[in-house]
All heavy atoms as TSV, in Angstrom:
chain	resi	resn	atom	element	x	y	z
A	1	GLY	N	N	86.878	134.544	132.917
A	1	GLY	CA	C	86.806	134.806	131.507
A	1	GLY	C	C	85.751	135.850	131.194
A	1	GLY	O	O	84.903	136.174	132.012
A	2	ILE	N	N	85.824	136.337	130.005
A	2	ILE	CA	C	84.874	137.335	129.522
A	2	ILE	C	C	83.779	136.621	128.752
A	2	ILE	O	O	84.045	135.754	127.928
A	2	ILE	CB	C	85.577	138.355	128.607
A	2	ILE	CG1	C	86.653	139.098	129.376
A	2	ILE	CG2	C	84.571	139.328	128.023
A	2	ILE	CD1	C	87.523	139.987	128.513
A	3	SER	N	N	82.527	136.984	129.034
A	3	SER	CA	C	81.422	136.418	128.270
A	3	SER	C	C	80.657	137.554	127.608
A	3	SER	O	O	80.720	138.702	128.030
A	3	SER	CB	C	80.499	135.598	129.167
A	3	SER	OG	O	79.891	136.430	130.131
A	4	ALA	N	N	79.955	137.205	126.537
A	4	ALA	CA	C	79.177	138.199	125.809
A	4	ALA	C	C	77.915	137.534	125.286
A	4	ALA	O	O	77.879	136.328	125.061
A	4	ALA	CB	C	79.982	138.767	124.644
A	5	VAL	N	N	76.870	138.323	125.102
A	5	VAL	CA	C	75.624	137.857	124.525
A	5	VAL	C	C	75.515	138.460	123.138
A	5	VAL	O	O	75.709	139.667	122.950
A	5	VAL	CB	C	74.416	138.276	125.396
A	5	VAL	CG1	C	73.118	137.884	124.729
A	5	VAL	CG2	C	74.524	137.661	126.776
A	6	LEU	N	N	75.222	137.617	122.158
A	6	LEU	CA	C	75.139	138.070	120.774
A	6	LEU	C	C	73.760	137.711	120.229
A	6	LEU	O	O	73.450	136.530	120.069
A	6	LEU	CB	C	76.232	137.378	119.955
A	6	LEU	CG	C	76.439	137.798	118.529
A	6	LEU	CD1	C	76.874	139.260	118.465
A	6	LEU	CD2	C	77.502	136.933	117.887
A	7	PRO	N	N	72.897	138.708	119.987
A	7	PRO	CA	C	71.576	138.391	119.442
A	7	PRO	C	C	71.706	137.851	118.015
A	7	PRO	O	O	72.508	138.356	117.231
A	7	PRO	CB	C	70.834	139.724	119.468
A	7	PRO	CG	C	71.887	140.768	119.538
A	7	PRO	CD	C	73.102	140.132	120.162
A	8	LEU	N	N	70.908	136.825	117.701
A	8	LEU	CA	C	70.973	136.204	116.378
A	8	LEU	C	C	69.642	136.335	115.659
A	8	LEU	O	O	68.593	136.142	116.258
A	8	LEU	CB	C	71.319	134.717	116.508
A	8	LEU	CG	C	72.661	134.390	117.113
A	8	LEU	CD1	C	72.793	132.883	117.286
A	8	LEU	CD2	C	73.785	134.925	116.260
A	9	PRO	N	N	69.694	136.609	114.347
A	9	PRO	CA	C	68.448	136.625	113.577
A	9	PRO	C	C	67.886	135.214	113.457
A	9	PRO	O	O	68.624	134.233	113.515
A	9	PRO	CB	C	68.877	137.143	112.198
A	9	PRO	CG	C	70.296	137.560	112.307
A	9	PRO	CD	C	70.846	136.998	113.568
A	10	VAL	N	N	66.579	135.113	113.285
A	10	VAL	CA	C	65.934	133.817	113.078
A	10	VAL	C	C	66.547	133.145	111.855
A	10	VAL	O	O	66.816	133.787	110.845
A	10	VAL	CB	C	64.410	134.014	112.875
A	10	VAL	CG1	C	63.748	132.701	112.486
A	10	VAL	CG2	C	63.786	134.580	114.126
A	11	GLY	N	N	66.792	131.844	111.960
A	11	GLY	CA	C	67.328	131.089	110.839
A	11	GLY	C	C	68.829	131.201	110.664
A	11	GLY	O	O	69.374	130.754	109.671
A	12	SER	N	N	69.521	131.788	111.630
A	12	SER	CA	C	70.972	131.917	111.519
A	12	SER	C	C	71.652	130.827	112.341
A	12	SER	O	O	71.031	130.135	113.142
A	12	SER	CB	C	71.430	133.303	111.974
A	12	SER	OG	O	71.138	133.494	113.340
A	13	LEU	N	N	72.934	130.696	112.139
A	13	LEU	CA	C	73.773	129.734	112.845
A	13	LEU	C	C	75.000	130.486	113.321
A	13	LEU	O	O	75.561	131.293	112.573
A	13	LEU	CB	C	74.186	128.608	111.883
A	13	LEU	CG	C	75.335	127.716	112.290
A	13	LEU	CD1	C	74.876	126.770	113.396
A	13	LEU	CD2	C	75.834	126.918	111.103
A	14	ALA	N	N	75.409	130.246	114.545
A	14	ALA	CA	C	76.588	130.947	115.066
A	14	ALA	C	C	77.525	129.963	115.756
A	14	ALA	O	O	77.092	128.959	116.321
A	14	ALA	CB	C	76.170	132.042	116.032
A	15	PHE	N	N	78.801	130.273	115.684
A	15	PHE	CA	C	79.829	129.510	116.377
A	15	PHE	C	C	81.012	130.432	116.585
A	15	PHE	O	O	81.021	131.557	116.088
A	15	PHE	CB	C	80.227	128.254	115.591
A	15	PHE	CG	C	80.744	128.526	114.205
A	15	PHE	CD1	C	82.100	128.720	113.973
A	15	PHE	CD2	C	79.868	128.589	113.133
A	15	PHE	CE1	C	82.574	128.968	112.687
A	15	PHE	CE2	C	80.335	128.830	111.846
A	15	PHE	CZ	C	81.686	129.019	111.629
A	16	THR	N	N	81.996	129.987	117.333
A	16	THR	CA	C	83.208	130.785	117.490
A	16	THR	C	C	84.375	130.059	116.838
A	16	THR	O	O	84.445	128.833	116.838
A	16	THR	CB	C	83.539	131.065	118.966
A	16	THR	OG1	O	83.697	129.839	119.660
A	16	THR	CG2	C	82.454	131.912	119.617
A	17	LEU	N	N	85.257	130.834	116.277
A	17	LEU	CA	C	86.488	130.332	115.681
A	17	LEU	C	C	87.624	131.116	116.321
A	17	LEU	O	O	87.693	132.343	116.160
A	17	LEU	CB	C	86.476	130.534	114.170
A	17	LEU	CG	C	87.755	130.165	113.435
A	17	LEU	CD1	C	87.989	128.657	113.520
A	17	LEU	CD2	C	87.676	130.594	111.984
A	18	CYS	N	N	88.448	130.443	117.087
A	18	CYS	CA	C	89.541	131.116	117.803
A	18	CYS	C	C	89.003	132.289	118.612
A	18	CYS	O	O	89.559	133.383	118.596
A	18	CYS	CB	C	90.635	131.556	116.844
A	18	CYS	SG	S	91.442	130.212	115.985
A	19	GLN	N	N	87.896	132.077	119.300
A	19	GLN	CA	C	87.231	133.055	120.163
A	19	GLN	C	C	86.602	134.209	119.398
A	19	GLN	O	O	86.223	135.212	119.995
A	19	GLN	CB	C	88.187	133.578	121.238
A	19	GLN	CG	C	88.715	132.470	122.136
A	19	GLN	CD	C	89.736	132.962	123.125
A	19	GLN	OE1	O	90.544	133.831	122.833
A	19	GLN	NE2	N	89.719	132.382	124.317
A	20	THR	N	N	86.467	134.091	118.092
A	20	THR	CA	C	85.814	135.117	117.273
A	20	THR	C	C	84.441	134.608	116.853
A	20	THR	O	O	84.345	133.550	116.236
A	20	THR	CB	C	86.646	135.423	116.013
A	20	THR	OG1	O	87.949	135.856	116.403
A	20	THR	CG2	C	85.984	136.500	115.164
A	21	PRO	N	N	83.355	135.337	117.188
A	21	PRO	CA	C	82.027	134.899	116.768
A	21	PRO	C	C	81.873	134.953	115.244
A	21	PRO	O	O	82.284	135.921	114.600
A	21	PRO	CB	C	81.080	135.907	117.423
A	21	PRO	CG	C	81.875	136.572	118.486
A	21	PRO	CD	C	83.297	136.519	118.042
A	22	VAL	N	N	81.282	133.894	114.688
A	22	VAL	CA	C	80.989	133.810	113.260
A	22	VAL	C	C	79.498	133.533	113.137
A	22	VAL	O	O	78.997	132.571	113.730
A	22	VAL	CB	C	81.792	132.690	112.574
A	22	VAL	CG1	C	81.443	132.604	111.093
A	22	VAL	CG2	C	83.290	132.898	112.766
A	23	ILE	N	N	78.789	134.359	112.385
A	23	ILE	CA	C	77.348	134.209	112.194
A	23	ILE	C	C	77.077	133.895	110.729
A	23	ILE	O	O	77.479	134.658	109.848
A	23	ILE	CB	C	76.595	135.494	112.599
A	23	ILE	CG1	C	76.896	135.848	114.051
A	23	ILE	CG2	C	75.093	135.328	112.358
A	23	ILE	CD1	C	76.429	137.225	114.446
A	24	TYR	N	N	76.425	132.757	110.485
A	24	TYR	CA	C	76.021	132.374	109.129
A	24	TYR	C	C	74.539	132.656	108.965
A	24	TYR	O	O	73.742	132.344	109.843
A	24	TYR	CB	C	76.236	130.864	108.931
A	24	TYR	CG	C	77.558	130.497	108.341
A	24	TYR	CD1	C	78.736	130.760	109.010
A	24	TYR	CD2	C	77.638	129.886	107.097
A	24	TYR	CE1	C	79.958	130.412	108.479
A	24	TYR	CE2	C	78.857	129.523	106.564
A	24	TYR	CZ	C	80.009	129.788	107.249
A	24	TYR	OH	O	81.219	129.444	106.712
A	25	ARG	N	N	74.190	133.250	107.819
A	25	ARG	CA	C	72.789	133.506	107.490
A	25	ARG	C	C	72.547	133.111	106.046
A	25	ARG	O	O	73.455	133.225	105.213
A	25	ARG	CB	C	72.454	134.987	107.651
A	25	ARG	CG	C	72.573	135.474	109.066
A	25	ARG	CD	C	72.112	136.888	109.160
A	25	ARG	NE	N	72.991	137.749	108.358
A	25	ARG	CZ	C	73.381	138.947	108.723
A	25	ARG	NH1	N	72.989	139.438	109.864
A	25	ARG	NH2	N	74.162	139.662	107.963
A	26	ARG	N	N	71.346	132.706	105.746
A	26	ARG	CA	C	70.987	132.410	104.364
A	26	ARG	C	C	70.548	133.682	103.669
A	26	ARG	O	O	69.702	134.417	104.162
A	26	ARG	CB	C	69.830	131.421	104.310
A	26	ARG	CG	C	70.269	130.022	104.508
A	26	ARG	CD	C	69.185	129.097	104.085
A	26	ARG	NE	N	69.680	127.737	104.159
A	26	ARG	CZ	C	68.928	126.697	104.033
A	26	ARG	NH1	N	67.634	126.844	103.818
A	26	ARG	NH2	N	69.441	125.505	104.106
A	27	GLY	N	N	71.132	133.916	102.503
A	27	GLY	CA	C	70.718	135.034	101.665
A	27	GLY	C	C	69.699	134.546	100.652
A	27	GLY	O	O	69.347	133.365	100.631
A	28	PRO	N	N	69.226	135.415	99.803
A	28	PRO	CA	C	68.265	135.013	98.780
A	28	PRO	C	C	68.869	134.014	97.799
A	28	PRO	O	O	70.081	134.020	97.563
A	28	PRO	CB	C	67.926	136.323	98.061
A	28	PRO	CG	C	68.512	137.418	98.869
A	28	PRO	CD	C	69.552	136.823	99.767
A	29	ALA	N	N	68.024	133.160	97.239
A	29	ALA	CA	C	68.485	132.204	96.224
A	29	ALA	C	C	69.112	132.965	95.066
A	29	ALA	O	O	68.613	134.007	94.643
A	29	ALA	CB	C	67.317	131.352	95.734
A	30	GLY	N	N	70.224	132.470	94.587
A	30	GLY	CA	C	70.900	133.103	93.461
A	30	GLY	C	C	71.805	134.259	93.843
A	30	GLY	O	O	72.492	134.818	92.996
A	31	SER	N	N	71.820	134.641	95.114
A	31	SER	CA	C	72.694	135.742	95.534
A	31	SER	C	C	74.122	135.223	95.677
A	31	SER	O	O	74.368	134.033	95.730
A	31	SER	CB	C	72.204	136.338	96.858
A	31	SER	OG	O	72.294	135.384	97.896
A	32	ALA	N	N	75.059	136.141	95.760
A	32	ALA	CA	C	76.470	135.772	95.925
A	32	ALA	C	C	76.806	135.656	97.406
A	32	ALA	O	O	76.198	136.325	98.243
A	32	ALA	CB	C	77.360	136.821	95.273
A	33	ALA	N	N	77.764	134.818	97.727
A	33	ALA	CA	C	78.255	134.724	99.105
A	33	ALA	C	C	78.984	136.023	99.452
A	33	ALA	O	O	79.730	136.570	98.644
A	33	ALA	CB	C	79.192	133.537	99.252
A	34	THR	N	N	78.738	136.534	100.645
A	34	THR	CA	C	79.409	137.747	101.112
A	34	THR	C	C	79.832	137.570	102.567
A	34	THR	O	O	79.211	136.838	103.325
A	34	THR	CB	C	78.504	138.994	101.005
A	34	THR	OG1	O	77.315	138.777	101.751
A	34	THR	CG2	C	78.156	139.315	99.567
A	35	ILE	N	N	80.882	138.275	102.934
A	35	ILE	CA	C	81.402	138.247	104.298
A	35	ILE	C	C	81.547	139.693	104.771
A	35	ILE	O	O	82.031	140.546	104.036
A	35	ILE	CB	C	82.780	137.555	104.351
A	35	ILE	CG1	C	82.685	136.126	103.820
A	35	ILE	CG2	C	83.334	137.571	105.773
A	35	ILE	CD1	C	84.041	135.464	103.641
A	36	ARG	N	N	81.113	139.948	106.007
A	36	ARG	CA	C	81.329	141.247	106.641
A	36	ARG	C	C	82.174	141.002	107.892
A	36	ARG	O	O	81.772	140.250	108.775
A	36	ARG	CB	C	79.998	141.904	107.010
A	36	ARG	CG	C	79.319	142.552	105.834
A	36	ARG	CD	C	77.966	143.137	106.181
A	36	ARG	NE	N	77.058	142.192	106.814
A	36	ARG	CZ	C	76.480	141.153	106.205
A	36	ARG	NH1	N	76.722	140.904	104.953
A	36	ARG	NH2	N	75.663	140.349	106.847
A	37	VAL	N	N	83.314	141.638	107.936
A	37	VAL	CA	C	84.220	141.500	109.080
A	37	VAL	C	C	84.142	142.782	109.894
A	37	VAL	O	O	84.465	143.863	109.397
A	37	VAL	CB	C	85.678	141.246	108.609
A	37	VAL	CG1	C	86.604	141.134	109.804
A	37	VAL	CG2	C	85.750	140.007	107.727
A	38	HIS	N	N	83.674	142.656	111.124
A	38	HIS	CA	C	83.582	143.801	112.029
A	38	HIS	C	C	84.859	143.840	112.855
A	38	HIS	O	O	85.161	142.894	113.594
A	38	HIS	CB	C	82.355	143.667	112.937
A	38	HIS	CG	C	81.071	143.653	112.183
A	38	HIS	ND1	N	80.379	144.798	111.892
A	38	HIS	CD2	C	80.374	142.626	111.628
A	38	HIS	CE1	C	79.283	144.481	111.209
A	38	HIS	NE2	N	79.264	143.176	111.033
A	39	LYS	N	N	85.597	144.926	112.701
A	39	LYS	CA	C	86.881	145.056	113.405
A	39	LYS	C	C	86.713	145.998	114.591
A	39	LYS	O	O	85.965	146.975	114.526
A	39	LYS	CB	C	87.941	145.570	112.441
A	39	LYS	CG	C	88.183	144.599	111.286
A	39	LYS	CD	C	89.232	145.103	110.353
A	39	LYS	CE	C	90.572	144.648	110.890
A	39	LYS	NZ	N	91.682	145.015	110.007
A	40	ASN	N	N	87.415	145.702	115.663
A	40	ASN	CA	C	87.394	146.562	116.838
A	40	ASN	C	C	87.983	147.920	116.482
A	40	ASN	O	O	88.993	148.008	115.785
A	40	ASN	CB	C	88.181	145.922	117.979
A	40	ASN	CG	C	87.400	144.807	118.629
A	40	ASN	OD1	O	86.233	144.980	118.955
A	40	ASN	ND2	N	88.025	143.664	118.799
A	41	GLY	N	N	87.326	148.979	116.940
A	41	GLY	CA	C	87.804	150.331	116.694
A	41	GLY	C	C	87.388	150.907	115.350
A	41	GLY	O	O	87.753	152.030	115.036
A	42	GLU	N	N	86.641	150.153	114.543
A	42	GLU	CA	C	86.183	150.651	113.245
A	42	GLU	C	C	84.669	150.564	113.180
A	42	GLU	O	O	84.082	149.532	113.504
A	42	GLU	CB	C	86.814	149.843	112.109
A	42	GLU	CG	C	88.310	149.996	112.027
A	42	GLU	CD	C	88.926	149.266	110.841
A	42	GLU	OE1	O	88.195	148.953	109.881
A	42	GLU	OE2	O	90.134	149.014	110.900
A	43	ALA	N	N	84.028	151.648	112.754
A	43	ALA	CA	C	82.566	151.690	112.706
A	43	ALA	C	C	81.999	150.854	111.561
A	43	ALA	O	O	80.971	150.192	111.721
A	43	ALA	CB	C	82.091	153.139	112.575
A	44	ASP	N	N	82.641	150.884	110.407
A	44	ASP	CA	C	82.127	150.177	109.238
A	44	ASP	C	C	82.838	148.840	109.059
A	44	ASP	O	O	84.065	148.756	109.207
A	44	ASP	CB	C	82.314	151.021	107.970
A	44	ASP	CG	C	81.497	152.301	108.004
A	44	ASP	OD1	O	80.378	152.275	108.557
A	44	ASP	OD2	O	81.992	153.320	107.498
A	45	PRO	N	N	82.072	147.803	108.696
A	45	PRO	CA	C	82.713	146.503	108.482
A	45	PRO	C	C	83.482	146.455	107.171
A	45	PRO	O	O	83.250	147.243	106.261
A	45	PRO	CB	C	81.525	145.533	108.433
A	45	PRO	CG	C	80.376	146.359	107.972
A	45	PRO	CD	C	80.627	147.747	108.505
A	46	VAL	N	N	84.405	145.511	107.091
A	46	VAL	CA	C	85.106	145.209	105.843
A	46	VAL	C	C	84.185	144.265	105.074
A	46	VAL	O	O	83.794	143.219	105.600
A	46	VAL	CB	C	86.463	144.530	106.126
A	46	VAL	CG1	C	87.132	144.095	104.837
A	46	VAL	CG2	C	87.363	145.450	106.936
A	47	ASN	N	N	83.800	144.627	103.855
A	47	ASN	CA	C	82.909	143.812	103.033
A	47	ASN	C	C	83.720	143.043	102.009
A	47	ASN	O	O	84.526	143.622	101.289
A	47	ASN	CB	C	81.869	144.686	102.324
A	47	ASN	CG	C	80.909	145.319	103.306
A	47	ASN	OD1	O	80.270	144.632	104.080
A	47	ASN	ND2	N	80.833	146.636	103.291
A	48	ILE	N	N	83.489	141.719	101.974
A	48	ILE	CA	C	84.224	140.846	101.069
A	48	ILE	C	C	83.225	140.070	100.226
A	48	ILE	O	O	82.304	139.438	100.765
A	48	ILE	CB	C	85.102	139.857	101.868
A	48	ILE	CG1	C	86.092	140.621	102.745
A	48	ILE	CG2	C	85.809	138.883	100.939
A	48	ILE	CD1	C	86.808	139.764	103.770
A	49	GLN	N	N	83.372	140.118	98.914
A	49	GLN	CA	C	82.563	139.294	98.026
A	49	GLN	C	C	83.205	137.918	97.938
A	49	GLN	O	O	84.410	137.810	97.784
A	49	GLN	CB	C	82.473	139.922	96.631
A	49	GLN	CG	C	81.728	141.241	96.603
A	49	GLN	CD	C	80.279	141.084	97.033
A	49	GLN	OE1	O	79.572	140.201	96.572
A	49	GLN	NE2	N	79.846	141.947	97.935
A	50	GLY	N	N	82.415	136.867	98.062
A	50	GLY	CA	C	82.943	135.515	97.998
A	50	GLY	C	C	82.968	134.867	99.364
A	50	GLY	O	O	82.313	135.320	100.301
A	51	ASN	N	N	83.749	133.804	99.489
A	51	ASN	CA	C	83.738	133.035	100.726
A	51	ASN	C	C	85.134	132.803	101.313
A	51	ASN	O	O	85.386	131.801	101.952
A	51	ASN	CB	C	83.028	131.696	100.507
A	51	ASN	CG	C	83.652	130.899	99.383
A	51	ASN	OD1	O	84.722	131.253	98.882
A	51	ASN	ND2	N	82.992	129.845	98.965
A	52	SER	N	N	86.026	133.771	101.115
A	52	SER	CA	C	87.391	133.634	101.620
A	52	SER	C	C	87.829	134.930	102.294
A	52	SER	O	O	87.658	136.011	101.737
A	52	SER	CB	C	88.329	133.293	100.456
A	52	SER	OG	O	89.647	133.207	100.893
A	53	LEU	N	N	88.423	134.806	103.473
A	53	LEU	CA	C	88.854	135.991	104.213
A	53	LEU	C	C	90.166	136.581	103.719
A	53	LEU	O	O	90.392	137.765	103.866
A	53	LEU	CB	C	89.033	135.651	105.695
A	53	LEU	CG	C	87.779	135.443	106.505
A	53	LEU	CD1	C	88.140	135.052	107.924
A	53	LEU	CD2	C	86.928	136.693	106.504
A	54	GLY	N	N	91.026	135.779	103.223
A	54	GLY	CA	C	92.350	136.257	102.860
A	54	GLY	C	C	93.325	136.051	103.995
A	54	GLY	O	O	92.952	135.813	105.150
A	55	GLU	N	N	94.606	136.150	103.678
A	55	GLU	CA	C	95.658	135.794	104.627
A	55	GLU	C	C	95.728	136.724	105.840
A	55	GLU	O	O	95.824	136.269	106.977
A	55	GLU	CB	C	97.014	135.779	103.922
A	55	GLU	CG	C	98.129	135.305	104.810
A	55	GLU	CD	C	99.462	135.190	104.094
A	55	GLU	OE1	O	99.523	135.405	102.867
A	55	GLU	OE2	O	100.444	134.887	104.778
A	56	ALA	N	N	95.670	138.030	105.622
A	56	ALA	CA	C	95.842	138.974	106.738
A	56	ALA	C	C	94.733	138.828	107.784
A	56	ALA	O	O	95.013	138.757	108.991
A	56	ALA	CB	C	95.907	140.401	106.223
A	57	LEU	N	N	93.484	138.775	107.347
A	57	LEU	CA	C	92.378	138.626	108.294
A	57	LEU	C	C	92.417	137.253	108.963
A	57	LEU	O	O	92.162	137.137	110.160
A	57	LEU	CB	C	91.034	138.839	107.601
A	57	LEU	CG	C	90.687	140.284	107.268
A	57	LEU	CD1	C	89.459	140.361	106.374
A	57	LEU	CD2	C	90.466	141.077	108.546
A	58	SER	N	N	92.736	136.220	108.197
A	58	SER	CA	C	92.837	134.872	108.778
A	58	SER	C	C	93.896	134.826	109.869
A	58	SER	O	O	93.658	134.279	110.955
A	58	SER	CB	C	93.171	133.851	107.693
A	58	SER	OG	O	92.130	133.752	106.749
A	59	LEU	N	N	95.060	135.424	109.620
A	59	LEU	CA	C	96.118	135.439	110.631
A	59	LEU	C	C	95.691	136.197	111.880
A	59	LEU	O	O	96.002	135.784	113.001
A	59	LEU	CB	C	97.397	136.037	110.058
A	59	LEU	CG	C	98.200	135.131	109.131
A	59	LEU	CD1	C	99.374	135.895	108.515
A	59	LEU	CD2	C	98.688	133.895	109.864
A	60	SER	N	N	94.963	137.299	111.713
A	60	SER	CA	C	94.474	138.055	112.865
A	60	SER	C	C	93.588	137.186	113.747
A	60	SER	O	O	93.677	137.227	114.978
A	60	SER	CB	C	93.680	139.285	112.414
A	60	SER	OG	O	94.517	140.221	111.803
A	61	ILE	N	N	92.735	136.388	113.119
A	61	ILE	CA	C	91.834	135.510	113.875
A	61	ILE	C	C	92.620	134.383	114.530
A	61	ILE	O	O	92.468	134.120	115.721
A	61	ILE	CB	C	90.731	134.964	112.952
A	61	ILE	CG1	C	89.830	136.113	112.508
A	61	ILE	CG2	C	89.922	133.869	113.648
A	61	ILE	CD1	C	88.912	135.773	111.367
A	62	PHE	N	N	93.475	133.702	113.756
A	62	PHE	CA	C	94.236	132.578	114.299
A	62	PHE	C	C	95.155	133.011	115.433
A	62	PHE	O	O	95.382	132.263	116.382
A	62	PHE	CB	C	95.047	131.884	113.207
A	62	PHE	CG	C	94.202	131.222	112.157
A	62	PHE	CD1	C	94.616	131.210	110.837
A	62	PHE	CD2	C	92.990	130.622	112.461
A	62	PHE	CE1	C	93.849	130.603	109.853
A	62	PHE	CE2	C	92.211	130.015	111.489
A	62	PHE	CZ	C	92.645	130.003	110.183
A	63	ARG	N	N	95.689	134.211	115.348
A	63	ARG	CA	C	96.583	134.721	116.397
A	63	ARG	C	C	95.816	135.266	117.598
A	63	ARG	O	O	96.425	135.636	118.601
A	63	ARG	CB	C	97.478	135.821	115.827
A	63	ARG	CG	C	98.497	135.289	114.868
A	63	ARG	CD	C	99.355	136.392	114.303
A	63	ARG	NE	N	100.385	135.825	113.433
A	63	ARG	CZ	C	100.984	136.491	112.475
A	63	ARG	NH1	N	100.688	137.773	112.243
A	63	ARG	NH2	N	101.890	135.905	111.733
A	64	ARG	N	N	94.497	135.402	117.437
A	64	ARG	CA	C	93.644	135.947	118.511
A	64	ARG	C	C	94.149	137.312	118.968
A	64	ARG	O	O	94.242	137.599	120.160
A	64	ARG	CB	C	93.590	134.983	119.693
A	64	ARG	CG	C	92.947	133.659	119.393
A	64	ARG	CD	C	92.995	132.763	120.617
A	64	ARG	NE	N	92.160	131.597	120.462
A	64	ARG	CZ	C	92.599	130.400	120.098
A	64	ARG	NH1	N	93.889	130.220	119.841
A	64	ARG	NH2	N	91.769	129.388	119.992
A	65	ASP	N	N	94.461	138.162	117.998
A	65	ASP	CA	C	95.033	139.467	118.345
A	65	ASP	C	C	93.982	140.493	118.761
A	65	ASP	O	O	94.323	141.606	119.137
A	65	ASP	CB	C	95.919	140.001	117.212
A	65	ASP	CG	C	95.156	140.352	115.945
A	65	ASP	OD1	O	93.906	140.410	115.953
A	65	ASP	OD2	O	95.831	140.582	114.911
A	66	GLY	N	N	92.701	140.136	118.695
A	66	GLY	CA	C	91.642	141.028	119.163
A	66	GLY	C	C	91.202	142.064	118.158
A	66	GLY	O	O	90.331	142.874	118.463
A	67	SER	N	N	91.757	142.069	116.959
A	67	SER	CA	C	91.373	143.098	115.987
A	67	SER	C	C	90.037	142.783	115.303
A	67	SER	O	O	89.348	143.690	114.854
A	67	SER	CB	C	92.467	143.286	114.935
A	67	SER	OG	O	92.626	142.114	114.164
A	68	VAL	N	N	89.653	141.504	115.247
A	68	VAL	CA	C	88.378	141.131	114.621
A	68	VAL	C	C	87.359	140.870	115.716
A	68	VAL	O	O	87.538	139.997	116.561
A	68	VAL	CB	C	88.542	139.877	113.729
A	68	VAL	CG1	C	87.199	139.473	113.138
A	68	VAL	CG2	C	89.548	140.147	112.617
A	69	ARG	N	N	86.280	141.657	115.718
A	69	ARG	CA	C	85.231	141.545	116.735
A	69	ARG	C	C	84.218	140.461	116.391
A	69	ARG	O	O	83.774	139.713	117.257
A	69	ARG	CB	C	84.538	142.893	116.906
A	69	ARG	CG	C	83.484	142.928	117.993
A	69	ARG	CD	C	82.905	144.322	118.190
A	69	ARG	NE	N	82.052	144.694	117.075
A	69	ARG	CZ	C	82.251	145.734	116.266
A	69	ARG	NH1	N	83.277	146.522	116.444
A	69	ARG	NH2	N	81.418	145.990	115.277
A	70	CYS	N	N	83.834	140.366	115.105
A	70	CYS	CA	C	82.776	139.452	114.696
A	70	CYS	C	C	82.810	139.307	113.179
A	70	CYS	O	O	83.214	140.238	112.472
A	70	CYS	CB	C	81.429	140.026	115.134
A	70	CYS	SG	S	79.993	139.100	114.612
A	71	ILE	N	N	82.382	138.134	112.685
A	71	ILE	CA	C	82.295	137.900	111.246
A	71	ILE	C	C	80.873	137.478	110.920
A	71	ILE	O	O	80.295	136.624	111.605
A	71	ILE	CB	C	83.270	136.783	110.808
A	71	ILE	CG1	C	84.700	137.192	111.118
A	71	ILE	CG2	C	83.095	136.455	109.328
A	71	ILE	CD1	C	85.701	136.076	110.925
A	72	GLU	N	N	80.279	138.088	109.894
A	72	GLU	CA	C	78.957	137.702	109.405
A	72	GLU	C	C	79.106	137.168	107.992
A	72	GLU	O	O	79.746	137.813	107.151
A	72	GLU	CB	C	78.013	138.895	109.375
A	72	GLU	CG	C	77.717	139.475	110.729
A	72	GLU	CD	C	76.858	140.712	110.608
A	72	GLU	OE1	O	77.331	141.711	110.045
A	72	GLU	OE2	O	75.698	140.659	111.068
A	73	VAL	N	N	78.532	136.005	107.738
A	73	VAL	CA	C	78.616	135.364	106.435
A	73	VAL	C	C	77.212	135.157	105.896
A	73	VAL	O	O	76.379	134.547	106.584
A	73	VAL	CB	C	79.353	134.007	106.518
A	73	VAL	CG1	C	79.455	133.362	105.143
A	73	VAL	CG2	C	80.726	134.172	107.152
A	74	ASP	N	N	76.935	135.653	104.707
A	74	ASP	CA	C	75.668	135.392	104.025
A	74	ASP	C	C	75.930	134.396	102.914
A	74	ASP	O	O	76.767	134.651	102.036
A	74	ASP	CB	C	75.077	136.675	103.435
A	74	ASP	CG	C	74.570	137.627	104.509
A	74	ASP	OD1	O	74.218	137.154	105.606
A	74	ASP	OD2	O	74.516	138.838	104.247
A	75	VAL	N	N	75.270	133.247	102.996
A	75	VAL	CA	C	75.422	132.217	101.963
A	75	VAL	C	C	74.121	132.131	101.173
A	75	VAL	O	O	73.043	132.286	101.730
A	75	VAL	CB	C	75.789	130.845	102.580
A	75	VAL	CG1	C	77.161	130.888	103.200
A	75	VAL	CG2	C	74.759	130.396	103.581
A	76	PRO	N	N	74.208	131.916	99.852
A	76	PRO	CA	C	72.992	131.837	99.053
A	76	PRO	C	C	72.136	130.643	99.454
A	76	PRO	O	O	72.662	129.570	99.761
A	76	PRO	CB	C	73.500	131.685	97.624
A	76	PRO	CG	C	74.970	131.827	97.653
A	76	PRO	CD	C	75.422	131.766	99.069
A	77	SER	N	N	70.837	130.841	99.449
A	77	SER	CA	C	69.908	129.723	99.668
A	77	SER	C	C	69.934	128.838	98.432
A	77	SER	O	O	70.139	129.315	97.323
A	77	SER	CB	C	68.491	130.245	99.881
A	77	SER	OG	O	68.414	130.985	101.057
A	78	PRO	N	N	69.713	127.541	98.630
A	78	PRO	CA	C	69.635	126.671	97.469
A	78	PRO	C	C	68.460	127.057	96.591
A	78	PRO	O	O	67.436	127.515	97.089
A	78	PRO	CB	C	69.460	125.277	98.057
A	78	PRO	CG	C	69.271	125.442	99.515
A	78	PRO	CD	C	69.520	126.849	99.884
A	79	ASN	N	N	68.612	126.895	95.298
A	79	ASN	CA	C	67.507	127.193	94.390
A	79	ASN	C	C	66.372	126.194	94.622
A	79	ASN	O	O	66.631	125.022	94.819
A	79	ASN	CB	C	67.970	127.132	92.930
A	79	ASN	CG	C	68.900	128.285	92.590
A	79	ASN	OD1	O	68.742	129.377	93.118
A	79	ASN	ND2	N	69.857	128.038	91.731
A	80	PRO	N	N	65.114	126.684	94.578
A	80	PRO	CA	C	63.975	125.772	94.829
A	80	PRO	C	C	63.794	124.762	93.710
A	80	PRO	O	O	64.220	124.888	92.647
A	80	PRO	CB	C	62.774	126.701	94.920
A	80	PRO	CG	C	63.207	128.016	94.368
A	80	PRO	CD	C	64.706	128.024	94.353
């Protein structure tokens, strides 16, 4: 099998979903949830406001077609 090392920022959480790395990070309190999808062969990530990938990206991940390299999710920190 293929293995990879993925550096993580302090305070983050990572897991794989259908062999796709997903990195969760806390954003500032009161910020909006955002998702960055890094696709193979594309320099810039797809930026999504909110917490839903949509059908096309979800199918790419579930099918393990290799088009999605990594997903980064920023979730708002709870208000103090």
